[in-house]
C-alpha positions in Angstrom: -0.1 -0.4 0.2 2.9 2.5 -0.5 2.1 5.7 -1.7 -1.0 4.8 -2.3 -4.1 7.0 -0.3 -5.4 5.5 2.4 -8.5 6.1 4.8 -9.5 4.4 8.4 -13.3 4.2 8.2 -14.8 3.9 11.7 -18.6 2.7 11.8 -21.1 1.9 14.6 -21.2 -1.8 15.1 -24.7 -2.5 15.5 -26.6 -0.2 14.0 -28.2 -1.7 10.2 -28.2 1.9 8.2 -24.5 2.1 9.5 -23.4 -1.2 7.7 -25.4 0.1 4.8 -23.7 3.1 4.5 -20.5 1.6 5.2 -20.9 -0.6 2.2 -22.1 2.2 -0.2 -18.4 4.7 1.4 -16.0 1.8 1.0 -17.5 0.9 -2.8 -17.2 4.7 -3.8 -13.3 4.6 -2.1 -12.2 1.8 -2.9 -13.9 2.6 -6.9 -11.4 5.5 -6.6 -8.4 3.6 -5.7 -7.9 4.5 -2.2 -7.4 1.8 0.5 -10.2 1.4 3.1 -8.6 0.2 6.5 -11.4 -0.5 8.9 -10.4 -0.9 12.8 -11.2 -3.9 14.4 -14.6 -2.9 16.2 -15.9 -2.0 12.3 -15.0 -5.4 10.9 -17.8 -7.2 11.2 -20.2 -4.4 9.9 -18.5 -5.8 6.3 -18.4 -8.9 4.7 -14.1 -8.8 3.7 -14.5 -11.5 1.3 -13.9 -10.1 -2.4 -13.0 -6.5 -1.1 -9.2 -6.2 -2.6 -8.8 -2.7 -1.1 -10.4 -3.3 2.3 -8.1 -4.5 5.2 -8.5 -4.5 9.2 -6.1 -2.5 10.3 -3.9 -4.2 13.5 -1.9 -2.3 16.0 -1.8 0.1 18.5 -2.0 3.0 15.6 -4.7 1.5 13.1 -4.6 5.0 11.4 -1.2 5.6 10.9 -0.1 6.7 7.2 -4.0 7.4 6.7 -4.7 10.6 5.2 -7.9 11.0 6.7 -10.3 9.1 9.5 -14.0 8.7 8.2 -16.8 8.1 11.4 -20.1 6.7 10.6 -22.4 7.0 13.6 -22.9 9.3 16.4 -20.8 11.3 19.0 -19.7 8.1 20.8 -18.6 6.3 17.5 -16.7 10.0 16.8 -15.3 9.7 20.1 -13.9 6.4 19.7 -12.4 7.4 16.2 -10.7 10.2 18.0 -8.8 7.9 19.7 -7.3 6.6 16.6 -6.8 10.0 14.5 -5.1 12.0 17.6 -1.9 9.6 18.0 -1.6 9.9 13.6 -2.4 13.2 13.4 -5.1 12.7 10.4 -8.3 14.4 10.9 -11.3 13.3 11.6 -14.3 13.6 9.8 -18.1 12.6 11.3 -20.7 11.5 9.2 -23.9 11.5 11.7 -25.9 8.6 12.6 -26.8 9.6 15.7 -28.6 12.0 17.4 -27.5 15.4 18.1 -23.9 14.6 16.7 -22.3 17.7 17.8 -19.3 16.0 16.7 -19.9 15.4 13.3 -19.4 17.3 10.3 -21.9 16.0 8.3 -25.7 14.1 8.0 -26.6 10.6 6.4 -28.8 12.9 3.6 -25.0 14.4 2.7 -22.8 11.2 2.6 -22.4 10.9 -0.7 -21.7 14.5 -1.7 -19.3 14.2 1.6 -17.4 11.3 -0.5 -16.8 13.4 -3.5 -15.6 16.3 -1.2 -13.0 14.0 0.3 -12.1 12.0 -3.1 -11.2 15.8 -4.0 -9.6 16.6 -0.8 -11.8 19.6 -0.9 -11.9 20.0 3.1 -10.0 22.1 5.9 -8.1 20.8 9.0 -9.0 22.8 12.5 -7.2 22.0 15.6 -9.5 21.1 18.5 -7.8 21.1 21.9 -8.0 18.0 24.3 -6.7 17.3 28.0 -4.1 15.5 29.9 -5.8 13.4 32.4 -3.2 11.9 35.1 -4.1 9.3 38.1 -2.3 8.8 41.5 -2.4 6.4 44.6 -0.3 6.8 47.5 1.8 9.4 45.2 2.0 7.0 42.2 1.2 7.4 39.0 -2.2 4.4 38.0 -3.1 5.7 34.9 -2.8 8.2 32.5 -5.3 8.9 29.6 -6.5 11.7 27.4 -9.8 13.6 26.7 -11.3 15.1 23.6 -14.5 16.3 25.4 -14.0 16.1 29.0 -12.9 14.0 31.9 -14.9 13.1 35.1 -14.2 12.3 38.6 -18.1 10.2 39.7 -19.0 8.1 42.2 -18.8 4.6 41.8 -21.8 3.9 44.0 -25.5 5.3 44.0 -25.6 5.2 47.6 -22.9 7.2 49.0 -21.6 10.3 47.5 -18.0 11.6 46.9 -16.1 14.3 48.8 -13.9 15.9 47.1 -11.1 18.5 46.9 -10.3 21.1 44.1 -7.4 22.5 43.7 -6.5 25.1 40.8 -2.9 25.7 39.8 -1.6 24.8 43.6 -4.3 25.9 45.7 -7.0 24.8 46.8 -10.7 25.8 45.5 -13.2 24.2 47.7 -14.3 20.8 48.9 -17.4 19.5 47.9 -19.9 16.5 49.1 -21.3 15.4 45.3 -21.5 13.0 43.1 -19.0 13.8 40.9 -16.8 16.9 38.6 -16.4 17.3 35.2 -13.7 18.9 33.5 -14.1 19.7 30.0 -12.4 21.2 26.8 -14.9 24.2 24.8 -15.6 21.0 22.5 -17.0 19.3 26.0 -18.8 22.3 27.0 -21.8 21.2 24.9 -21.7 17.4 26.1 -21.8 16.0 29.9 -20.7 19.6 31.2 -24.2 21.0 29.2 -26.0 18.8 31.1 -24.5 19.2 34.1 -25.5 22.9 34.1 -21.7 24.6 32.5 -21.8 26.9 30.3 -21.2 26.7 26.0 -18.2 27.8 25.2 -17.6 28.8 21.7 -15.2 26.5 20.1 -12.0 28.9 19.4 -12.2 29.9 22.7 -9.1 28.4 24.6 -10.6 27.8 28.3 -10.7 25.0 30.5 -14.5 24.2 32.5 -14.9 22.6 35.5 -18.4 22.3 36.8 -19.3 20.3 39.4 -22.3 17.6 39.8 -24.9 17.5 42.3 -22.5 19.4 44.9 -23.6 19.8 48.3 -22.6 23.5 48.8 -23.0 27.0 48.7 -20.2 27.9 46.2 -20.8 24.8 43.3 -21.2 26.8 40.5 -19.1 26.0 36.8 -15.9 28.0 36.5 -14.4 29.1 32.9 -10.8 28.9 33.5 -7.3 29.8 31.4 -5.9 27.4 29.4 -2.9 27.2 31.1 -4.4 26.4 34.6 -3.7 22.7 36.5 -6.4 21.2 38.1 -6.3 18.3 40.3 -9.3 16.6 42.1 -8.6 14.5 45.4 -10.8 12.1 47.2 -10.6 13.0 50.3 -8.5 10.4 52.6 -10.4 8.6 54.9 -14.1 8.6 53.4 -16.3 5.8 52.7 -17.3 6.5 49.1 -14.8 5.9 46.1 -14.6 6.9 42.6 -14.4 6.3 38.9 -12.1 8.9 36.7 -13.8 8.5 33.0 -11.8 9.8 30.3 -14.9 10.9 27.4 -17.2 8.6 28.7 -14.9 5.4 27.3 -11.8 5.3 29.1 -12.7 4.3 33.0 -10.2 4.0 36.2 -11.4 3.1 39.6 -10.0 5.4 42.6 -9.8 4.6 45.8 -10.5 7.0 48.7 -7.0 9.5 48.9 -6.8 8.9 45.0 -5.4 12.3 43.0 -6.6 13.4 38.9 -4.6 15.9 37.5 -5.9 17.6 34.3 -4.6 20.4 32.4 -4.3 21.0 28.8 -2.5 18.5 25.9 0.0 20.0 23.7 -1.6 17.0 20.8 -4.7 18.4 19.8 -7.2 16.2 17.5 -8.0 17.4 13.9 -11.0 18.0 12.4 -11.5 18.2 8.8 -14.2 20.6 8.1 -16.2 20.7 5.0 -18.0 24.3 5.4 -17.0 27.4 7.4 -20.4 26.7 9.7 -20.8 29.7 12.2 -21.0 28.0 16.1 -24.3 29.9 16.6 -26.0 27.8 13.7 -24.7 25.0 14.6 -26.4 25.1 18.0 -29.1 26.1 16.3 -29.3 23.2 14.6 -28.2 20.6 17.0 -30.3 21.8 19.4 -33.2 22.8 17.8 -33.5 26.3 18.8 -36.4 28.3 17.9 -35.4 31.8 16.7 -38.5 33.0 15.8 -38.7 36.9 15.6 -35.2 37.2 14.3 -35.4 39.6 11.8 -31.6 39.8 10.6 -30.2 39.7 7.3 -30.7 36.4 5.5 -27.5 34.8 4.3 -26.8 33.7 0.5 -28.6 30.5 -0.8 -26.0 28.3 -2.7 -24.9 29.9 -5.9 -25.9 33.7 -5.1 -23.7 36.3 -4.9 
């Protein structure tokens, strides 16, 4: 495959419409001479027999050498694709087959024009900030991960809340009895952090967001911090509750009492392939189905208008 165009295809493994669309996409790409690699979880979606330009990607970096990671699915599948695209510095492009699909660039109905754009390399690339996440127990590092949307420290048992101390830039902020805390990027501000009551942050704003979850405290507001801030969350030693660290809702680490989680901006972003320079306001209106009745501003030009 040396010198050939390569695209990693990541597909929702349990949706019939995803399997059907994947077959159509593979046919279009391979018909244009593009080699299609499938991540192992997506390999069961397609019948690989008599597919000479389709193979299963193996190893720790399946997107290595790929020009693009193409995802067919919802935000969960797109986050899985981000795990592969980030390590290979390959742009990620999502076709939404889910509900909101905030991370997706296009919808199912535009899949075929999207493939035309991919074949023509007619897209731009933008960077999205990510987080480095490290957990320690008794001063020893036990896990290291990253997040595109958010890192959360959450209670592991429904009947017990967590007692957490939050630290910002080496100084203690507050101790909360709570269900947990969300530490999010601007990209993640429309995900879990939004559901927990946090603000929406425009993607081009460099910031980190801290949102407590059901905190029993007078001071329990969402906070927007500098991207240079260093966050830490300690599960107070001696308490009965224990927690779980989640990164993007996909990678989990158990946290006993006394554990510490440190979060800061990562040096490696996720690259997103963009097909249109759509204002973020329009994306909010579209994805959240917001009412704009009564707006009397200028109408944007339709395609083909000057």
